[in-house]
N, C-alpha and C positions, 0 to 999 in steps of 0.2 A: 467205242459204237458199232451197232451191229448194225448190215445193210437193211432189214425189216424197220428197226429206227428211225433209221435217215428216212426213210421213204415215209413212212407215217408222218413224220415230222415235217415234212416237204409238202405231202398231201394235203394231210389230214388237219395236223396241229399246228400250223403258224398260224398267225393273226391275219396275215390276208385271205386265208381258203376257210377260215373260218367264219369272215364275215360274207364270202362269195361265195362260197359253195355248201356252205350249211342251208339255207335258204332251197338250194337246187335238192337238198338230200334228204328235206322232209316234206317234199311236193313228191316222191318216187317212192313207186311202191316197196313195199318190202317185202325182203325174199324170208323174212319170220312166217314159220307157219301159225296158224294161228292156235289157239289158245283151244287145248282138248278139254271138253267138260264131263268128267264121267258121274253121270246120275244112281245113288244109292239107293236113294228111295223108290220106292215102288207104287208107282201111280197110277190106279183103275181107270182102267180103256173109258170108260163114259165119262171120265173127267177131262182128260185126251180128246177125246170125241167133240164134247162143249165146247172146248177151244173154238172146233170149226164149228157151231150151233147153226150159222147160217145155212151152210152146204147140208147142213144133216134136216134142216125144218125144209127147207125145197126141194129133197128128195121125199120127202115124207108126203107132200103137197104131188109132187109127181108120181106118186107109185100110189096113192088117192082118186088122179085122172086117170092115171091108166086103168085101173080097176074097173071105178062106172065107166070108161069108155069103151074097157071092152064087154062089159054088161049090156051096153047101151046097143055095139055094134052085133052081140049077138043076139037077139033082139028084136033091131031093128028088120023091117020088111024092103027087101033091095028090088029094083023093076024085075020083072021076071026074065027079058031076054040078057039080062049083066050082070042077073043071081052071083052067077057062080067067080066069075072077074070080079066085081065088086067086094063079095063076103073076104074072097082070098084078099086081095089088096088091102080092105081093113084088117084083118086080121095078122100080115106082115108087120104093116106098120105099128098097132098095138103089140106086139110079139115083140117089138126093135125097142117102140117105147118103154115097156115094162123090163128089161132087160137090164136095158143103161139105166133107168132109173137103181138098179141093185146095185152097176156098176158106180154110181154117182156115188153110194154109201163109202165104198169103198175109198174114195178121192181125197177125205182128212186125214189120210196116213199116208199121201203122195211125199214128194218134198218139194211142189211146188202147188196145192190141192186149188188156188182158186184156177188156176192156168186149166190145169183137170178137170174140173167142177165144171169152169166155162165153156170148155169143148163138146164136152159129153151133151150139156143144155141147148148148145148150140148146132148140133149135131140131134138132139133128138127131135129139134123146133121143125130142122131142115129135112127131118126124113119121114119121120111121122108126120108132120103135119099134115103136109102133102096127097098123103096117102089116106087118111084121112076125110081132107077135104075133096078128094077124086069119089072116094066111096059112099059120101054124105050127097056129092050134090050131081055123080055123075061127070062133072066137067074138069077135063085133064089139063086145065091151065098154067099150073103150079105144080107139073110132073118134073120139070126139067131143075125142080130143087133137092126131089129125094137123090141122084147120085151125087151133087155137093153136099146135104146133109149124113152122106153114106162114107165120103170120104174125111169128115170131119170128124166122125164118129171113129175111124178109124186113127186118125191124129189125135183122139182125145186120149185112144187106148194104149199109142205110145209114147204120149207123155205121162203115163203116169210110170212110165220105166227109168225117164228122164229125169 
């Protein structure tokens, strides 16, 4: 008998180790690499995107609201003493809303689309929302949320990399 055969019998193949150690081996992490599936069929991009339909639909709603809010903000009359400041804040909020809505359309192609799309949505709400509110009302009570929203948007972009 070769040493490896003796070792295998003593450690793995004897009746005692089969009863005691086998249940432990079944619960440990396997070091076998995952099975790699090679896809040879061509699937149209619209079918792949349809698998993430809620994200695409929300991006459509977000884009439509960005266009509507942009049109409203460009025709809104602001107080004369704060017109340039409020209009600039509104345009910044609307620009970020629109650009990150377009980024939201790309999240179905990420490794974790739900995480990326959730971060983009939260970031848009926390950044653009206070900008819209401040421009509409002149009240800056939610202004502290905008930097948090900007940070969440940075995390959203980084989540597309992971």
